[in-house]
PDBQT receptor file of N, H, CA, C and O in Angstrom, charges set to zero:
ATOM      1  N   UNK A   1       0.819  -1.185   0.000  1.00  0.00    +0.000 N 
ATOM      2  CA  UNK A   1       0.000   0.000   0.000  1.00  0.00    +0.000 C 
ATOM      3  C   UNK A   1       0.873   1.263   0.000  1.00  0.00    +0.000 C 
ATOM      4  O   UNK A   1       0.595   2.198  -0.751  1.00  0.00    +0.000 OA
ATOM      5  N   UNK A   2       1.927   1.303   0.833  1.00  0.00    +0.000 N 
ATOM      6  H   UNK A   2       2.153   0.543   1.442  1.00  0.00    +0.000 HD
ATOM      7  CA  UNK A   2       2.798   2.479   0.883  1.00  0.00    +0.000 C 
ATOM      8  C   UNK A   2       3.525   2.690  -0.451  1.00  0.00    +0.000 C 
ATOM      9  O   UNK A   2       3.731   3.827  -0.874  1.00  0.00    +0.000 OA
ATOM     10  N   UNK A   3       3.908   1.602  -1.104  1.00  0.00    +0.000 N 
ATOM     11  H   UNK A   3       3.741   0.678  -0.761  1.00  0.00    +0.000 HD
ATOM     12  CA  UNK A   3       4.557   1.711  -2.419  1.00  0.00    +0.000 C 
ATOM     13  C   UNK A   3       3.597   2.326  -3.427  1.00  0.00    +0.000 C 
ATOM     14  O   UNK A   3       3.994   3.180  -4.219  1.00  0.00    +0.000 OA
ATOM     15  N   UNK A   4       2.350   1.903  -3.406  1.00  0.00    +0.000 N 
ATOM     16  H   UNK A   4       2.027   1.209  -2.763  1.00  0.00    +0.000 HD
ATOM     17  CA  UNK A   4       1.345   2.458  -4.326  1.00  0.00    +0.000 C 
ATOM     18  C   UNK A   4       1.122   3.946  -4.065  1.00  0.00    +0.000 C 
ATOM     19  O   UNK A   4       1.029   4.732  -5.007  1.00  0.00    +0.000 OA
ATOM     20  N   UNK A   5       1.038   4.332  -2.810  1.00  0.00    +0.000 N 
ATOM     21  H   UNK A   5       1.114   3.693  -2.045  1.00  0.00    +0.000 HD
ATOM     22  CA  UNK A   5       0.785   5.736  -2.448  1.00  0.00    +0.000 C 
ATOM     23  C   UNK A   5       1.972   6.627  -2.799  1.00  0.00    +0.000 C 
ATOM     24  O   UNK A   5       1.795   7.697  -3.382  1.00  0.00    +0.000 OA
ATOM     25  N   UNK A   6       3.192   6.184  -2.442  1.00  0.00    +0.000 N 
ATOM     26  H   UNK A   6       3.336   5.315  -1.969  1.00  0.00    +0.000 HD
ATOM     27  CA  UNK A   6       4.380   7.021  -2.635  1.00  0.00    +0.000 C 
ATOM     28  C   UNK A   6       4.992   6.896  -4.027  1.00  0.00    +0.000 C 
ATOM     29  O   UNK A   6       5.646   7.825  -4.502  1.00  0.00    +0.000 OA
ATOM     30  N   UNK A   7       4.784   5.753  -4.685  1.00  0.00    +0.000 N 
ATOM     31  H   UNK A   7       4.253   4.999  -4.300  1.00  0.00    +0.000 HD
ATOM     32  CA  UNK A   7       5.444   5.511  -5.966  1.00  0.00    +0.000 C 
ATOM     33  C   UNK A   7       6.912   5.155  -5.800  1.00  0.00    +0.000 C 
ATOM     34  O   UNK A   7       7.655   5.132  -6.781  1.00  0.00    +0.000 OA
ATOM     35  N   UNK A   8       7.343   4.878  -4.573  1.00  0.00    +0.000 N 
ATOM     36  H   UNK A   8       6.739   4.898  -3.776  1.00  0.00    +0.000 HD
ATOM     37  CA  UNK A   8       8.741   4.565  -4.260  1.00  0.00    +0.000 C 
ATOM     38  C   UNK A   8       8.856   3.165  -3.667  1.00  0.00    +0.000 C 
ATOM     39  O   UNK A   8       7.893   2.633  -3.114  1.00  0.00    +0.000 OA
ATOM     40  N   UNK A   9      10.043   2.574  -3.787  1.00  0.00    +0.000 N 
ATOM     41  H   UNK A   9      10.825   3.006  -4.236  1.00  0.00    +0.000 HD
ATOM     42  CA  UNK A   9      10.314   1.265  -3.206  1.00  0.00    +0.000 C 
ATOM     43  C   UNK A   9      10.746   1.434  -1.747  1.00  0.00    +0.000 C 
ATOM     44  O   UNK A   9      11.325   2.462  -1.395  1.00  0.00    +0.000 OA
ATOM     45  N   UNK A  10      10.474   0.444  -0.895  1.00  0.00    +0.000 N 
ATOM     46  H   UNK A  10      10.004  -0.392  -1.181  1.00  0.00    +0.000 HD
ATOM     47  CA  UNK A  10      10.851   0.560   0.512  1.00  0.00    +0.000 C 
ATOM     48  C   UNK A  10      12.358   0.463   0.738  1.00  0.00    +0.000 C 
ATOM     49  O   UNK A  10      13.064  -0.264   0.038  1.00  0.00    +0.000 OA
ATOM     50  N   UNK A  11      12.828   1.209   1.725  1.00  0.00    +0.000 N 
ATOM     51  H   UNK A  11      12.255   1.800   2.293  1.00  0.00    +0.000 HD
ATOM     52  CA  UNK A  11      14.233   1.201   2.135  1.00  0.00    +0.000 C 
ATOM     53  C   UNK A  11      14.247   1.213   3.664  1.00  0.00    +0.000 C 
ATOM     54  O   UNK A  11      13.452   1.923   4.280  1.00  0.00    +0.000 OA
ATOM     55  N   UNK A  12      15.143   0.433   4.287  1.00  0.00    +0.000 N 
ATOM     56  H   UNK A  12      15.789  -0.143   3.787  1.00  0.00    +0.000 HD
ATOM     57  CA  UNK A  12      15.254   0.412   5.745  1.00  0.00    +0.000 C 
ATOM     58  C   UNK A  12      16.146   1.570   6.196  1.00  0.00    +0.000 C 
ATOM     59  O   UNK A  12      17.262   1.734   5.702  1.00  0.00    +0.000 OA
ATOM     60  N   UNK A  13      15.643   2.369   7.137  1.00  0.00    +0.000 N 
ATOM     61  H   UNK A  13      14.736   2.236   7.538  1.00  0.00    +0.000 HD
ATOM     62  CA  UNK A  13      16.367   3.499   7.714  1.00  0.00    +0.000 C 
ATOM     63  C   UNK A  13      16.667   3.163   9.172  1.00  0.00    +0.000 C 
ATOM     64  O   UNK A  13      15.790   2.673   9.885  1.00  0.00    +0.000 OA
ATOM     65  N   UNK A  14      17.856   3.412   9.610  1.00  0.00    +0.000 N 
ATOM     66  H   UNK A  14      18.568   3.810   9.031  1.00  0.00    +0.000 HD
ATOM     67  CA  UNK A  14      18.262   3.243  11.008  1.00  0.00    +0.000 C 
ATOM     68  C   UNK A  14      17.962   1.850  11.546  1.00  0.00    +0.000 C 
ATOM     69  O   UNK A  14      17.757   1.682  12.748  1.00  0.00    +0.000 OA
ATOM     70  N   UNK A  15      17.937   0.862  10.677  1.00  0.00    +0.000 N 
ATOM     71  H   UNK A  15      18.104   0.999   9.701  1.00  0.00    +0.000 HD
ATOM     72  CA  UNK A  15      17.770  -0.520  11.097  1.00  0.00    +0.000 C 
ATOM     73  C   UNK A  15      16.373  -0.946  11.497  1.00  0.00    +0.000 C 
ATOM     74  O   UNK A  15      16.156  -2.126  11.773  1.00  0.00    +0.000 OA
ATOM     75  N   UNK A  16      15.394  -0.007  11.538  1.00  0.00    +0.000 N 
ATOM     76  H   UNK A  16      15.571   0.951  11.314  1.00  0.00    +0.000 HD
ATOM     77  CA  UNK A  16      14.060  -0.411  11.963  1.00  0.00    +0.000 C 
ATOM     78  C   UNK A  16      12.910   0.401  11.371  1.00  0.00    +0.000 C 
ATOM     79  O   UNK A  16      11.748   0.058  11.588  1.00  0.00    +0.000 OA
ATOM     80  N   UNK A  17      13.201   1.453  10.641  1.00  0.00    +0.000 N 
ATOM     81  H   UNK A  17      14.145   1.732  10.465  1.00  0.00    +0.000 HD
ATOM     82  CA  UNK A  17      12.167   2.288  10.025  1.00  0.00    +0.000 C 
ATOM     83  C   UNK A  17      12.091   1.935   8.546  1.00  0.00    +0.000 C 
ATOM     84  O   UNK A  17      13.109   1.898   7.855  1.00  0.00    +0.000 OA
ATOM     85  N   UNK A  18      10.887   1.677   8.067  1.00  0.00    +0.000 N 
ATOM     86  H   UNK A  18      10.059   1.706   8.628  1.00  0.00    +0.000 HD
ATOM     87  CA  UNK A  18      10.675   1.387   6.650  1.00  0.00    +0.000 C 
ATOM     88  C   UNK A  18      10.263   2.696   5.993  1.00  0.00    +0.000 C 
ATOM     89  O   UNK A  18       9.204   3.243   6.303  1.00  0.00    +0.000 OA
ATOM     90  N   UNK A  19      11.097   3.200   5.082  1.00  0.00    +0.000 N 
ATOM     91  H   UNK A  19      11.957   2.756   4.830  1.00  0.00    +0.000 HD
ATOM     92  CA  UNK A  19      10.845   4.491   4.444  1.00  0.00    +0.000 C 
ATOM     93  C   UNK A  19      10.630   4.356   2.956  1.00  0.00    +0.000 C 
ATOM     94  O   UNK A  19      11.097   3.409   2.324  1.00  0.00    +0.000 OA
ATOM     95  N   UNK A  20       9.910   5.325   2.403  1.00  0.00    +0.000 N 
ATOM     96  H   UNK A  20       9.530   6.095   2.917  1.00  0.00    +0.000 HD
ATOM     97  CA  UNK A  20       9.583   5.356   0.973  1.00  0.00    +0.000 C 
ATOM     98  C   UNK A  20       9.894   6.750   0.447  1.00  0.00    +0.000 C 
ATOM     99  O   UNK A  20       9.284   7.729   0.877  1.00  0.00    +0.000 OA
ATOM    100  N   UNK A  21      10.847   6.844  -0.485  1.00  0.00    +0.000 N 
ATOM    101  H   UNK A  21      11.343   6.049  -0.833  1.00  0.00    +0.000 HD
ATOM    102  CA  UNK A  21      11.267   8.134  -1.014  1.00  0.00    +0.000 C 
ATOM    103  C   UNK A  21      12.159   8.872  -0.026  1.00  0.00    +0.000 C 
ATOM    104  O   UNK A  21      12.289   8.460   1.127  1.00  0.00    +0.000 OA
ATOM    105  N   UNK A  22      12.773   9.962  -0.478  1.00  0.00    +0.000 N 
ATOM    106  H   UNK A  22      12.667  10.296  -1.414  1.00  0.00    +0.000 HD
ATOM    107  CA  UNK A  22      13.649  10.763   0.389  1.00  0.00    +0.000 C 
ATOM    108  C   UNK A  22      13.482  12.240   0.085  1.00  0.00    +0.000 C 
ATOM    109  O   UNK A  22      13.022  12.619  -0.992  1.00  0.00    +0.000 OA
ATOM    110  N   UNK A  23      13.861  13.064   1.044  1.00  0.00    +0.000 N 
ATOM    111  H   UNK A  23      14.235  12.756   1.919  1.00  0.00    +0.000 HD
ATOM    112  CA  UNK A  23      13.957  14.502   0.813  1.00  0.00    +0.000 C 
ATOM    113  C   UNK A  23      15.114  15.056   1.625  1.00  0.00    +0.000 C 
ATOM    114  O   UNK A  23      15.502  14.492   2.648  1.00  0.00    +0.000 OA
ATOM    115  N   UNK A  24      15.654  16.159   1.158  1.00  0.00    +0.000 N 
ATOM    116  H   UNK A  24      15.339  16.618   0.327  1.00  0.00    +0.000 HD
ATOM    117  CA  UNK A  24      16.761  16.850   1.823  1.00  0.00    +0.000 C 
ATOM    118  C   UNK A  24      16.184  17.994   2.648  1.00  0.00    +0.000 C 
ATOM    119  O   UNK A  24      15.270  18.681   2.192  1.00  0.00    +0.000 OA
ATOM    120  N   UNK A  25      16.704  18.211   3.858  1.00  0.00    +0.000 N 
ATOM    121  H   UNK A  25      17.447  17.654   4.228  1.00  0.00    +0.000 HD
ATOM    122  CA  UNK A  25      16.274  19.346   4.661  1.00  0.00    +0.000 C 
ATOM    123  C   UNK A  25      17.491  20.090   5.183  1.00  0.00    +0.000 C 
ATOM    124  O   UNK A  25      18.564  19.506   5.332  1.00  0.00    +0.000 OA
ATOM    125  N   UNK A  26      17.327  21.368   5.458  1.00  0.00    +0.000 N 
ATOM    126  H   UNK A  26      16.455  21.843   5.337  1.00  0.00    +0.000 HD
ATOM    127  CA  UNK A  26      18.395  22.183   6.033  1.00  0.00    +0.000 C 
ATOM    128  C   UNK A  26      17.760  23.259   6.908  1.00  0.00    +0.000 C 
ATOM    129  O   UNK A  26      16.856  23.976   6.478  1.00  0.00    +0.000 OA
ATOM    130  N   UNK A  27      18.247  23.358   8.141  1.00  0.00    +0.000 N 
ATOM    131  H   UNK A  27      18.982  22.776   8.491  1.00  0.00    +0.000 HD
ATOM    132  CA  UNK A  27      17.775  24.376   9.069  1.00  0.00    +0.000 C 
ATOM    133  C   UNK A  27      18.573  25.661   8.894  1.00  0.00    +0.000 C 
ATOM    134  O   UNK A  27      19.635  25.659   8.272  1.00  0.00    +0.000 OA
ATOM    135  N   UNK A  28      18.063  26.746   9.439  1.00  0.00    +0.000 N 
ATOM    136  H   UNK A  28      17.200  26.748   9.944  1.00  0.00    +0.000 HD
ATOM    137  CA  UNK A  28      18.762  28.034   9.366  1.00  0.00    +0.000 C 
ATOM    138  C   UNK A  28      20.148  27.961  10.000  1.00  0.00    +0.000 C 
ATOM    139  O   UNK A  28      21.046  28.712   9.622  1.00  0.00    +0.000 OA
ATOM    140  N   UNK A  29      20.321  27.059  10.963  1.00  0.00    +0.000 N 
ATOM    141  H   UNK A  29      19.591  26.449  11.270  1.00  0.00    +0.000 HD
ATOM    142  CA  UNK A  29      21.619  26.893  11.636  1.00  0.00    +0.000 C 
ATOM    143  C   UNK A  29      22.664  26.257  10.726  1.00  0.00    +0.000 C 
ATOM    144  O   UNK A  29      23.856  26.270  11.036  1.00  0.00    +0.000 OA
ATOM    145  N   UNK A  30      22.207  25.693   9.585  1.00  0.00    +0.000 N 
ATOM    146  H   UNK A  30      21.239  25.684   9.334  1.00  0.00    +0.000 HD
ATOM    147  CA  UNK A  30      23.120  25.016   8.676  1.00  0.00    +0.000 C 
ATOM    148  C   UNK A  30      23.062  23.508   8.792  1.00  0.00    +0.000 C 
ATOM    149  O   UNK A  30      23.530  22.796   7.903  1.00  0.00    +0.000 OA
ATOM    150  N   UNK A  31      22.483  23.007   9.896  1.00  0.00    +0.000 N 
ATOM    151  H   UNK A  31      22.103  23.586  10.618  1.00  0.00    +0.000 HD
ATOM    152  CA  UNK A  31      22.323  21.551  10.061  1.00  0.00    +0.000 C 
ATOM    153  C   UNK A  31      21.311  21.046   9.044  1.00  0.00    +0.000 C 
ATOM    154  O   UNK A  31      20.300  21.698   8.782  1.00  0.00    +0.000 OA
ATOM    155  N   UNK A  32      21.591  19.887   8.479  1.00  0.00    +0.000 N 
ATOM    156  H   UNK A  32      22.412  19.358   8.692  1.00  0.00    +0.000 HD
ATOM    157  CA  UNK A  32      20.665  19.315   7.511  1.00  0.00    +0.000 C 
ATOM    158  C   UNK A  32      20.862  17.827   7.395  1.00  0.00    +0.000 C 
ATOM    159  O   UNK A  32      21.701  17.244   8.082  1.00  0.00    +0.000 OA
ATOM    160  N   UNK A  33      20.095  17.220   6.536  1.00  0.00    +0.000 N 
ATOM    161  H   UNK A  33      19.413  17.693   5.979  1.00  0.00    +0.000 HD
ATOM    162  CA  UNK A  33      20.203  15.796   6.331  1.00  0.00    +0.000 C 
ATOM    163  C   UNK A  33      19.176  15.288   5.347  1.00  0.00    +0.000 C 
ATOM    164  O   UNK A  33      18.606  16.049   4.566  1.00  0.00    +0.000 OA
ATOM    165  N   UNK A  34      18.951  13.996   5.397  1.00  0.00    +0.000 N 
ATOM    166  H   UNK A  34      19.414  13.377   6.032  1.00  0.00    +0.000 HD
ATOM    167  CA  UNK A  34      17.999  13.311   4.541  1.00  0.00    +0.000 C 
ATOM    168  C   UNK A  34      16.992  12.597   5.415  1.00  0.00    +0.000 C 
ATOM    169  O   UNK A  34      17.329  12.107   6.493  1.00  0.00    +0.000 OA
ATOM    170  N   UNK A  35      15.742  12.536   4.945  1.00  0.00    +0.000 N 
ATOM    171  H   UNK A  35      15.468  12.933   4.070  1.00  0.00    +0.000 HD
ATOM    172  CA  UNK A  35      14.695  11.833   5.672  1.00  0.00    +0.000 C 
ATOM    173  C   UNK A  35      13.755  11.173   4.667  1.00  0.00    +0.000 C 
ATOM    174  O   UNK A  35      13.674  11.611   3.520  1.00  0.00    +0.000 OA
ATOM    175  N   UNK A  36      13.050  10.133   5.082  1.00  0.00    +0.000 N 
ATOM    176  H   UNK A  36      13.116   9.777   6.015  1.00  0.00    +0.000 HD
ATOM    177  CA  UNK A  36      12.079   9.517   4.181  1.00  0.00    +0.000 C 
ATOM    178  C   UNK A  36      10.853  10.413   4.022  1.00  0.00    +0.000 C 
ATOM    179  O   UNK A  36      10.456  11.107   4.958  1.00  0.00    +0.000 OA
ATOM    180  N   UNK A  37      10.254  10.392   2.824  1.00  0.00    +0.000 N 
ATOM    181  H   UNK A  37      10.577   9.828   2.064  1.00  0.00    +0.000 HD
ATOM    182  CA  UNK A  37       9.019  11.136   2.585  1.00  0.00    +0.000 C 
ATOM    183  C   UNK A  37       7.848  10.533   3.354  1.00  0.00    +0.000 C 
ATOM    184  O   UNK A  37       7.016  11.251   3.909  1.00  0.00    +0.000 OA
ATOM    185  N   UNK A  38       7.799   9.220   3.377  1.00  0.00    +0.000 N 
ATOM    186  H   UNK A  38       8.475   8.637   2.926  1.00  0.00    +0.000 HD
ATOM    187  CA  UNK A  38       6.727   8.472   4.033  1.00  0.00    +0.000 C 
ATOM    188  C   UNK A  38       7.385   7.310   4.752  1.00  0.00    +0.000 C 
ATOM    189  O   UNK A  38       8.232   6.631   4.171  1.00  0.00    +0.000 OA
ATOM    190  N   UNK A  39       7.013   7.063   6.011  1.00  0.00    +0.000 N 
ATOM    191  H   UNK A  39       6.324   7.614   6.483  1.00  0.00    +0.000 HD
ATOM    192  CA  UNK A  39       7.690   6.009   6.762  1.00  0.00    +0.000 C 
ATOM    193  C   UNK A  39       6.805   5.449   7.862  1.00  0.00    +0.000 C 
ATOM    194  O   UNK A  39       5.831   6.074   8.282  1.00  0.00    +0.000 OA
ATOM    195  N   UNK A  40       7.166   4.263   8.317  1.00  0.00    +0.000 N 
ATOM    196  H   UNK A  40       7.957   3.756   7.976  1.00  0.00    +0.000 HD
ATOM    197  CA  UNK A  40       6.544   3.686   9.496  1.00  0.00    +0.000 C 
ATOM    198  C   UNK A  40       7.562   2.804  10.183  1.00  0.00    +0.000 C 
ATOM    199  O   UNK A  40       8.513   2.333   9.559  1.00  0.00    +0.000 OA
ATOM    200  N   UNK A  41       7.359   2.580  11.485  1.00  0.00    +0.000 N 
ATOM    201  H   UNK A  41       6.587   2.963  11.992  1.00  0.00    +0.000 HD
ATOM    202  CA  UNK A  41       8.241   1.726  12.272  1.00  0.00    +0.000 C 
ATOM    203  C   UNK A  41       7.392   0.614  12.872  1.00  0.00    +0.000 C 
ATOM    204  O   UNK A  41       6.572   0.870  13.754  1.00  0.00    +0.000 OA
ATOM    205  N   UNK A  42       7.577  -0.617  12.407  1.00  0.00    +0.000 N 
ATOM    206  H   UNK A  42       8.243  -0.825  11.691  1.00  0.00    +0.000 HD
ATOM    207  CA  UNK A  42       6.804  -1.719  12.974  1.00  0.00    +0.000 C 
ATOM    208  C   UNK A  42       7.149  -1.926  14.445  1.00  0.00    +0.000 C 
ATOM    209  O   UNK A  42       8.314  -1.837  14.832  1.00  0.00    +0.000 OA
ATOM    210  N   UNK A  43       6.141  -2.202  15.257  1.00  0.00    +0.000 N 
ATOM    211  H   UNK A  43       5.194  -2.275  14.942  1.00  0.00    +0.000 HD
ATOM    212  CA  UNK A  43       6.355  -2.423  16.682  1.00  0.00    +0.000 C 
ATOM    213  C   UNK A  43       6.917  -3.800  16.979  1.00  0.00    +0.000 C 
ATOM    214  O   UNK A  43       6.937  -4.670  16.108  1.00  0.00    +0.000 OA
ATOM    215  N   UNK A  44       7.367  -3.996  18.191  1.00  0.00    +0.000 N 
ATOM    216  H   UNK A  44       7.350  -3.289  18.898  1.00  0.00    +0.000 HD
ATOM    217  CA  UNK A  44       7.949  -5.269  18.607  1.00  0.00    +0.000 C 
ATOM    218  C   UNK A  44       6.919  -6.406  18.603  1.00  0.00    +0.000 C 
ATOM    219  O   UNK A  44       7.254  -7.558  18.328  1.00  0.00    +0.000 OA
ATOM    220  N   UNK A  45       5.686  -6.070  18.906  1.00  0.00    +0.000 N 
ATOM    221  H   UNK A  45       5.414  -5.135  19.130  1.00  0.00    +0.000 HD
ATOM    222  CA  UNK A  45       4.640  -7.095  18.934  1.00  0.00    +0.000 C 
ATOM    223  C   UNK A  45       4.190  -7.351  17.520  1.00  0.00    +0.000 C 
ATOM    224  O   UNK A  45       3.309  -8.181  17.294  1.00  0.00    +0.000 OA
TER     225      UNK A  45
């Protein structure tokens, strides 16, 4: 369902977050990075 909505393939982020697509961000302080456009983290149960 997430692949259909985002049009992107899943990628594992930080070993436990399933993300779809990416975007770049940058704060006024100069700090920045990459984050998934759409993501979820499956619970332990």
